[in-house]
N, C-alpha and C positions, 0 to 999 in steps of 0.2 A: 502493499500499500505504499502511496506517494504521500510525502510529510505534506502538512498544513499551513500554507504560508500565508495564513489571513491575518495572522498577529504582526506582520513585518512589511516592511518595503523597502526596496530597492532604491536611495537617494541618485540619481544619475549624474546631476551637478556634483555631489560630493566624489563619487568616482570619477569622475574628472578633474576634479581637484588632485585627487590622488594622484591619476596618471601622468599629471604634469611633473607633479613635485619626484616621483620615480624616474620620470624620463629624462631630467636633468641630472639625477644622482650620477657623478660617474665611477665605474665599479675599478677596484683594484687590480692592479696586474697578477694580483693573488686569490683573486677570487676561486678559480677552482680548486687550487690544493688546500685553499682553508675549509672548503665544503667538502672535500675527498682527502682525505691523508693519503701521507705516501705507503705504498704496498709493495712490500719485497717478497721475491717469492714466484712461484710459478702461478700461471692465468688463474688454473684453478682454486688454487689454495687461495689465493684473494678474493675470487669468486664466492668461495663459501664463507668466509669473514663476513663479506657483505649479507650474504644470506640470513646466516645466523642472528649478525644482531639485528638487521629488519625484520626479523621474523618476533623479536621483543621489541619493539621499540613501540614502547605505548607508555604514557601516564608516568612518565620518571620525574616529576616535580620534583623538585630537591632531594632527588635519592640517589644522584650520581655526580663524582666531580673528583678532580684530579689532576695532576701537572704532568703531561706529556710532551717531552721535545719544547720544555720550558714555556709552554702555555697552560693555562689552570682550562682545563673544558670542562662543562655539565652535560648532565643528559643526552641526547644524541651526540652530541661532540665526543664526549666522552666514551659511549657505546661503542661505537666503530671504531675509536682508536683502541677501546681494550681490545675488541676480536683482531685489529691487524696486528696488533705486536703478540700476541698470541700466535698468527699465522707466521710471524716470522722468528719467533723464539722456540716456538713446539708445535709446526704444524700438523703432526701426529693427533695431538690433541682435540684439533676440532675437524678431522677426517668424519666423515659421515658416521661408519662403526665404531666411532668414540662418540660423537653426540648421541646418537641414538640411548645411548645410554648414561648421559652424564646425569647427574646428581647435584641437587640445591647448593652444595658443598663444592663442587668442582665447579660448578659457574660461579662462586661468590671468588673462588681462586682467582679464575680468568679474568674477571672483572678487578679486582683489587691487588692483582700482580702489575697491570699496567703504568701504576705511578705509587711514588714511595708516599704520599699523600693520599693515597684512595679514601675515598668516602663512599662508603658502599651502604646505604639505610633504603633500600628499596621493603617494600613490605611483602611483597609477594616472590621472591626467586625461587621457591617450590615451583610454581606456576608458570613461571617465566622457563625454568628448567624442562616441565612437561611439554610446553609448546617448541623446544627445541628438540628434545626427540620423537617429538609427533610430525616434525619437520623434517628431520633427517629421515626417518623411516618413508615419509613419503617421498623424499628424494630418491633414495633407495629402489621403491617400486615401482616409480613413474619415469624416472629418468636414471638406472643406474649408478643412480650415489652420484652424478656430476652436473653439474650446474651449467659447466660449457655446454654442453649436449642439448640443453635446454635455451638456451641463449641462441645456441646455432640452427635449432628448428626455428625460433621466431625471425631469423634472416635479417636481422637490425633492424625491425621494425617494431612498435610497441603497440600499436593497433588492430584490428581486425583478428579475425579467427583462430589466427595462426600466430599473431601476435604474441609479445611479453605480457601485457597486462592479462589475456585471457590465460596464459601459460602456467604464469605466479599464481592466478585464482585456483590453479588446481590441489594449491597448498591451503590446508583450511586455514594456518595464521595469516594468510592474505585473503581472505574473502569480503572484505570489508568494500562494501557498493562503492565507496568512494577512494579506492584503493590506496592510501594513504601509506601504507607500509609496502606496498611494490612500489610508489614513488619514489618511497627512501632509498630502497635497492637500487633505481634503475639511475635516480639523483649521483648515485657511490659509483656505480659502474660506467656512468657517463665521465662526470668531471673526473673519473681513476683512470682514464683512458683504459679503460677494461674491455667496453663495446662501444659500438659505436651507435646511434640514434640517427634514421634516415628519414625515420618520419616525425619530424618536432613535435609538428602542428597536433599530432595524434598527444602528444602529452599534456596528462590531469594536473591539475592543481592539489598540492599536498595539505589539506586540511585541516588543521589541530586547532588547541584551543589558544595557543598564541594569536593565530590571522584571525579568528572569531571574534577575541577580546578586542584587535584594532581595530575590525571593520566595523564595528559597534560603536566602540569611543568616538573614531572619526568621522561616525553619523552616514558613513556608506549604508550601514545598515540600521534603520528605523524601527526599532519596537515601540509597535500603536498600544499594545494592551497593556495596563498601567500594571496590573499584577504581574504580569512574568518581567516586565522592565521592574518592578522593585523588588522580584525574587534576582533578578541577574546584578543591580544594585549591593545586594543584599550578601551574594553569595550563596543563596539556599538551593537546595536541587529544584531541577524541573521538570517536566516529562519528558521521555525520550521523546516525544515528537517536538517539544519545541527544540531540543539539541540537534535532531535530526533538521529541521525547514532552516535552521541558523546557519547550520554547515552547509547545506546544499547554496543556501543563499550566497555564501560565502565562496563557494565554488565559481558561482557564477559571474560573482565580481573579478575572480582573479580571471577568468576566460576575458570577459569585458576589458581588463587591465592589459591585456597580452595583446588583446587587438588593435587597443587604441594608441599602446604605448610603441609597438614592434620590437620587446623585448621578449627574450625567451621565456616559457614558462618556468623553466627553472630559475634562472634570474632572477625574474618578477617575483615569484614564489618566494625567494630564499631573500629577499630584499624584506619583503613584509614581515617574515619570520624573525628576523636577526633585527628589525627596531622594534617590533612588539616585546623581543627578548631584553633588549638593551636600553629601549629609550620609553615603554609604554607598558608598562608592569604593576609593580607595586606601588611606587613612587616615580610617576612620570616626570618628563624631562620638563615640561610645559610647568611644575610645580613647586621645582627644585633646581634647576639646573645641572641636574647628574646625572650620569649613566647608570646603569644597573648591571651593566656586562658589557663587554668588548665585542660582542657578534657584529652588530651594524658596521661598526666603524672598522671592522678587518675587512669589510665586503667594499665599502665606499671609499674611494681616493680622496678624502676632506676632512679637516681636522674638527674635533668639536668645538662647535662654539659658547658650548652652553644654553644653546635656544633648539628646540626639535625642528628638524626639516620640514615638519607638516603644519610648525606651527599658524602660520600664516594665513590658514584658513580652515583647520581643524577646528569645528565648534567644540572639543572636549576640551581645547585649551583653555574655552572662558567660562563652560559649564559644569560644574563642580559633581551635581549629578549623572550626565553623561560621560565625564571621564571616572567615575566610579563605577562604569557598567565592568562585568565581569564576564568570564565566559562559562556556557552554561557548567553547571554542576554535576555531570554524571560520571559513573563509572563504565570506562570502555578499553578492550583492548585492542580496538581499533586505531586509536591514536594517543 
């Protein structure tokens, strides 16, 4: 059943302002290497690391951090680096036959050994180990244990009946209808230069809570229902249909932004994600002139001036209630 969008509206004027801001941002020469860590070893081993990390890429809020290669990484950035570090130091430990039997303790070791200051505070490591075991079994049963075989079948395309999205969807962990985990995998193999995507126009946005929060606060998504808006401002749980509707509206906005700006989906999508992590989270830049993380300015070739790049037009910068909007409080293994 499709989501009910009656309680929200997409504000095309706000989307246009956001597109103008994104279009003016100069991206760094290290954009790709920031999003995809350096990977050494055989192509198959590197692809395995990407698949395992992507399969458990959900709800890492405050649960993962550590300094890798001199940089403090959190959440997904830390997760992918933990698996790529292990692919170099002990590639056999992430082979499918080993991952089929991985325990909660072994997963904790993979994560914690990535950095001397690792902080692993995820409450569901046992469940994540279960997801890894299932994904490894499915890789063996469907693809003879080879991620390369799956990508070879996709023939450098993500869309269509034989494209990477559909083939990844054969894994239980990747069955999210909005394909966020598939997107995380494809982003990493793309920027890691492990696989080339010929049909870039078929890429889907990777909608997670960061992007939803940002698009609500900037007024791109306007919540018409006062009860729902109050619950979002108060960070109270909302119905699954509310979350689904906001997430689908966010995806459509990201497609609009790509059409307007001419940016690639991965580039546009990750600029939003990084901005929401660094500049518009617990203490938005427009209220205190400080960043909460380095993600955004590691992707754009600009010095931080103490002012949000969207502040000249963003309604959340002057409306405290709008600035208080939070992402839907739901529990999901999809993002």
